[in-house]
C-alpha positions in Angstrom: -2.9 6.7 -3.6 -1.0 10.0 -3.7 0.0 9.5 0.0 1.3 6.0 -0.8 3.3 7.2 -3.9 4.6 10.2 -1.8 5.8 8.0 1.0 7.5 5.5 -1.3 9.2 8.3 -3.3 10.4 10.1 -0.1 12.0 7.0 1.2 13.3 5.3 -1.9 13.4 8.1 -4.6 11.7 8.1 -7.9 13.7 5.1 -9.2 12.8 3.0 -6.1 9.1 4.0 -6.5 9.2 3.0 -10.2 10.5 -0.4 -9.2 7.5 -1.0 -6.9 5.0 -0.9 -9.8 2.3 0.2 -7.4 -1.4 -0.1 -8.5 -4.6 0.5 -6.6 -6.8 -2.6 -7.2 -9.7 -1.9 -4.9 -10.9 0.6 -2.3 -13.8 0.0 0.2 -15.0 3.3 1.6 -17.1 1.7 4.3 -14.2 -0.5 5.7 -11.6 2.2 4.8 -9.4 -0.5 3.3 -7.6 -0.8 0.0 -5.9 -3.5 -2.0 -2.6 -2.5 -3.5 -0.6 -4.4 -6.0 3.2 -4.2 -5.8 6.2 -5.9 -7.4 7.3 -8.9 -5.3 10.8 -7.5 -4.8 9.4 -4.2 -3.5 6.9 -5.5 -1.0 9.1 -4.8 2.0 9.9 -1.3 0.8 6.2 -0.6 0.2 5.3 -1.9 3.7 8.0 0.3 5.2 6.8 3.4 3.3 3.1 2.7 4.4 4.3 2.8 8.0 5.6 6.3 7.6 2.2 7.8 6.5 0.9 10.0 9.2 -1.5 12.3 7.4 -4.2 11.6 4.8 -6.2 14.5 3.3 -5.1 16.8 6.1 -6.1 14.5 8.9 -3.9 12.4 11.2 -3.9 8.8 10.0 -2.1 5.5 10.4 -1.8 2.9 7.7 -1.8 -0.8 8.7 -1.1 -3.8 6.5 -3.7 -6.5 7.1 -2.5 -9.2 4.8 0.0 -9.9 2.0 -0.6 -12.6 -0.7 0.8 -13.8 -3.9 -2.5 -13.4 -5.8 -5.5 -11.0 -5.5 -7.9 -14.0 -5.3 -6.0 -15.5 -2.3 -5.8 -12.1 -0.6 -9.6 -11.7 -0.9 -10.0 -15.1 0.7 -7.6 -14.2 3.6 -9.5 -11.0 4.2 -12.9 -12.8 4.4 -11.7 -15.0 7.3 
């Protein structure tokens, strides 16, 4: 989560990061996937910031958005399919 906050803060500053209201909802170690919650108005900014992440825990990485949904329940359904 530090990498996500860092990316959002670098691109949009502390004020922009605070508007995102980011929260980690779930993380699956096996699938290496996470569910993040963000303010609706900040979704595009968060997606942009995620695309700039190139290192995680000292290793090269790329972050991809698999799905976006209005509710956590609907998102889990999308990810099952």
